[in-house]
Each structure stands twice: as structure tokens, then as C-alpha cells.
C-alpha angles and dihedrals in degrees: 000000000000092000122031112229120210122225103264097021113148114240121210111138124085088238090060092055093043090053090051091051094047095047099036095238114161124234130209119219126214134187114197091339093310120118111244107167146341128207146097125312108249098178142346136204131178088272108028144041116206116215125162092357090302126112114223119197108241095216095054105037130058118225120208128191114240107184112180094021 
């Protein structure tokens, strides 16, 4: 992986999500500090991140890197 992501690092740039897709690194998703989901990024757009067949709005949810999970 070009950049090494720390466990717990917040993801927000397209590059972050692309790296996680390419290297099969899971992400954890939070809504207002509550865990909602964990899985692999399937797709991303300027507005949404798709994980586990669900689209999460980028401006509402927080995405955290979970390498090794």
C-alpha cells in the first residue's frame, strides 16, 4: 500500500477509499460516535461510500481504517 494507514485513522479523501479497495483493508463506519457497520469498500462516489451493499452518505458518517481486522 502506497500509504500506510493506522488502525483508527479517519478516511475522507477519494484516495483513501481507493487504497482500501485495492488492498482489501476493512473500514469501520460510525454515525454520531456509534458503530454502524464494518466491512470492505465496494465503491465510492463524491457523496457515498458503499460497504456491505449499503450506501453511506460521506457527509454524515465517519469512516475509520481497520487494517488487520
